[in-house]
C-alpha positions, 0 to 999 in steps of 0.5 A: 532480456540480457541486461546487466543488473548493474545498469538497472541499479545505477544510482541506487545504493544497495548492499552487496548481495541484495539481489540474492536475498529473497527477504531484501526490501527496497525503498519506494524512491529506489524502486521508482529509480529502478523502474525509470532505469529499466524503462530508459534502458529497454526503451519498451513503453509497454513493459508493465503490460508485458511483465504482468503476463509473466508473473508466477504467483509462486514468486510471491512466497506465502502470499502467492500460495495463500492466493492459490490455496483459497477456496474461491476467487472472492476468497483470494481477492479478500486475501489480496486486499488484506495483505497487498502491502507484502508484494510492495506495489506502487498502487492501492487496489480496492473493489466494490460491487456495482449491480451485477458487476465487480469494479476493481480500482487501482489508485497510485500511491504517489503522484508519479510522473507520467512514464512511471504512472503508466508503468505502475497501472499497466503492471498491476492491471496485467498482473491482476488480470492474468493472476485471476485467469491463472487461479480459475484456470480460464480467461476472465471476461472483462466488461471494460477497462477505464484509465485516467491517462491518454492512450499510449503509443501501444494502446492496441496492445490493451485490446489484444490482451484484455479483449474488452473496450478500453477507455482512456482519459477516464476519471479513475483507473479500474476494470469491470467484470461480472460478479459471477467470476468471484463465486467460481472455485480455484482449482488449486484450493487447499484448506490446510495450505491456506490456513498455514500461509495466511497465518504466515502472512499475518506474521510478515505483515506485523514485521513490515508494520514495525518498520513501516516507512509510510507511517514513519513518514507521517509521524516525522511530519507531525513531529516536525510541524512545530507543535501544529498538528496538521488536519488530515487534508493538510497531511494528504497535501504534504504527502502529495496525495488525496485525502481518500488515498491517505485514508485507504492506505492507513485503513489497510494498515489497520490504523487511522490518521487520528490514531497516529496523531494520538500516538504522537501526542502520547509519545510527546507527552511522556517525553515532556513529563519525564524529561522537562519541568514544564507544567501540565498546562504547558504540556497540554498546549504543546501537544495540541490541547486547548484545554488541560482537562481534555488533555488529562482525560486523553492521557488517562485513556492512553496510559491508564493514569493521570499526567501527575501520577506518571510524573511521580513515577519518573526517577529523579 
């Protein structure tokens, strides 16, 4: 659009050469600031819808090629759901069958302000629709689109793009389509490319999880809760999202809130045992166990030995 990148990146601290590096990452707060800047500068409220039309799946590297080399649209959908953290979205996507239809749901990751919320849903809606159409080399026939925000000023553009009824102020964000589309073959399917790219995606996902900001944020909140281990609904409230959304985001990372709590408890227990003279009873209380016997049992599950045995292994 002829807009200088420095204007779009105003207020965002990034290293020199960030835009030139294909492996660059950006934090969610900076990404949201970038979107706000872009919407303010372009003054185009329909930008999310328009960007989705221009997306080339090859832009996403191995992730995009894994989609393009899948056997059927269902296989591509499974690849997308498994690796959806890789492209760095603002929404969580899920799918479920309803009779003879599939429903693809879009749930915001954070409680965005209205302007960013509409952009986030419009971009993923458009990208998903045109991405599926590209994979099948034909237009996807949608039964309906339901969205949980008021009709924007460019509401007519929705029906022009998607050719189906669009209902605003719904309880959820989703598109509904005939389940038969998911059985259709992808014209660029290639088994060897698929196997190579999904293996590469596995490696990228492992690397991403090692420095997962979302998991780190949860761990930090737990660690700074002064010995009180928040219940999942309390953690969801702290993060500004629903319990359902939190569970979904953890599920795609192959973890759970209970698992993170236990990891934090295990880490704290080891620190207390190795660096303090606190008794086992005191440590049990500090890491959220009302009974020491339950703590001893949990510690053995975490480490394979008892707390007392571990303390003996620590050099003095």
